[in-house]
C-alpha positions in Angstrom: 12.2 -6.5 4.8 12.5 -4.2 7.8 13.6 -0.6 7.4 15.6 0.7 10.4 14.6 4.3 10.9 17.8 5.0 12.8 20.0 4.1 9.8 19.4 7.4 7.9 19.0 11.1 8.7 16.2 12.6 6.5 15.4 10.3 3.5 16.2 6.8 2.3 15.6 5.8 -1.3 14.5 2.1 -1.6 14.5 -0.4 -4.4 13.5 -3.7 -3.0 12.5 -7.2 -4.3 10.1 -8.9 -1.9 10.1 -12.7 -2.6 6.8 -14.7 -2.6 7.8 -16.7 0.5 8.3 -13.5 2.5 4.6 -12.3 1.9 1.9 -14.6 3.3 -1.4 -13.2 1.9 -3.4 -15.4 4.2 -6.2 -16.1 1.7 -7.0 -19.4 0.1 -7.7 -18.2 -3.5 -4.7 -15.9 -4.1 -1.0 -16.5 -4.0 2.2 -14.9 -5.0 4.4 -17.0 -7.3 6.6 -14.1 -8.4 8.5 -11.4 -6.6 6.9 -8.0 -5.8 9.1 -5.0 -6.6 9.0 -1.8 -4.6 10.6 1.5 -5.6 10.2 4.5 -3.4 11.5 6.3 -0.4 11.0 6.7 3.3 11.2 10.3 4.6 11.3 11.6 8.1 9.1 14.7 8.7 8.8 16.7 11.9 6.2 14.4 13.5 5.8 11.5 11.1 7.6 9.1 8.9 6.3 9.0 5.3 6.6 6.0 3.0 5.9 6.7 -0.7 6.5 4.6 -3.7 5.1 1.9 -6.0 4.6 -1.8 -5.6 4.5 -3.8 -8.9 4.1 -7.5 -9.6 1.4 -10.1 -10.2 -0.9 -12.3 -8.1 -2.2 -15.7 -9.1 -5.9 -15.9 -8.1 -8.5 -18.6 -8.6 -11.7 -17.9 -10.6 -14.7 -17.7 -8.4 -16.8 -19.7 -10.8 -14.6 -22.5 -12.2 -11.5 -22.4 -9.9 -9.1 -22.0 -12.8 -6.0 -20.0 -11.9 -5.5 -16.6 -13.5 -3.0 -13.7 -13.1 -3.9 -10.3 -11.9 -1.3 -7.5 -12.4 -0.5 -5.4 -9.3 0.4 -1.7 -9.7 -0.1 0.0 -6.4 1.0 3.5 -5.4 1.7 3.6 -1.7 1.5 6.8 0.2 1.4 6.2 3.9 2.2 8.3 6.9 3.3 6.7 10.2 2.9 8.6 13.4 3.9 8.1 17.0 1.3 6.8 19.5 1.0 10.2 21.1 0.0 11.9 17.9 -2.4 9.2 17.0 -4.1 9.6 20.4 -4.5 13.3 19.7 -6.1 12.6 16.3 -8.4 10.0 17.9 -9.8 12.7 20.2 -10.7 14.8 17.1 -12.7 13.9 14.0 -10.7 12.1 11.4 -10.7 13.5 7.9 -9.9 12.1 4.4 -6.2 12.9 4.8 -6.0 10.7 7.9 -7.0 7.5 6.0 -3.3 6.9 5.0 -2.1 7.3 8.6 -0.8 4.3 10.6 0.7 3.9 14.0 4.5 3.8 14.2 5.6 1.3 16.8 9.3 1.1 17.4 12.1 2.2 15.1 11.3 0.0 12.1 8.9 -0.1 9.2 8.0 -3.6 7.9 7.9 -3.2 4.2 6.8 -6.8 3.8 3.7 -6.2 6.0 2.9 -3.0 4.2 3.1 -4.8 0.8 0.8 -7.5 2.1 -1.8 -5.0 3.2 -1.6 -3.1 0.0 -1.9 -6.2 -2.2 -4.9 -7.5 -0.2 -6.7 -4.1 -0.6 -5.9 -4.2 -4.4 -7.3 -7.6 -5.0 -10.7 -7.7 -6.8 -13.7 -8.7 -4.7 -14.6 -11.3 -7.4 -12.3 -12.7 -10.1 -13.5 -14.5 -13.2 -11.1 -16.2 -15.6 -13.2 -14.8 -18.4 -16.4 -12.7 -18.5 -18.6 -15.5 -19.8 -17.1 -18.2 -17.5 -19.7 -21.0 -17.1 -18.3 -22.3 -13.8 -18.6 -25.9 -12.5 -21.5 -28.3 -12.8 -23.4 -28.4 -9.5 -24.0 -32.1 -9.9 -20.8 -33.7 -11.1 -18.3 -30.8 -10.7 -17.2 -30.8 -14.4 -15.8 -27.6 -15.8 -18.6 -26.3 -18.1 -16.1 -24.2 -20.0 -14.4 -27.3 -21.3 -17.4 -29.6 -22.0 -21.2 -30.0 -21.5 -21.4 -32.7 -18.9 -25.0 -33.8 -19.7 -26.2 -33.6 -16.1 -29.8 -32.5 -15.6 -30.2 -28.9 -14.6 -33.5 -29.5 -12.7 
């Protein structure tokens, strides 16, 4: 979903549903099977465009030990500032501070909410995901799911 920055004067309230087929996470072990909801606003400031709001939904992700699929809820507060290339160049000449971490380059007259959602979701995914804390994983010999049965293979 693209937001045309020329279509409003100061602020635009947004309630959007981003369908799974719109957002390609680009990772093998995680996928969207349900829509991601966004509720927020885009505001034009003097020298920036500010997107603030909340993404909500869920991501299906595979267990790192047994490959079983599980669901991770996504509740992300987005607060991003988009600045023109000239201002970003000025910032690059100076030392960046903590407030600059939410700053992105604005190219053109549109914001791509789908791409912003993709980036935020990828950053919110856990580094490791286990279907349960005591997941036993797969047998290294036969590939059986050790959570379901003891395969009897030798562990030596």
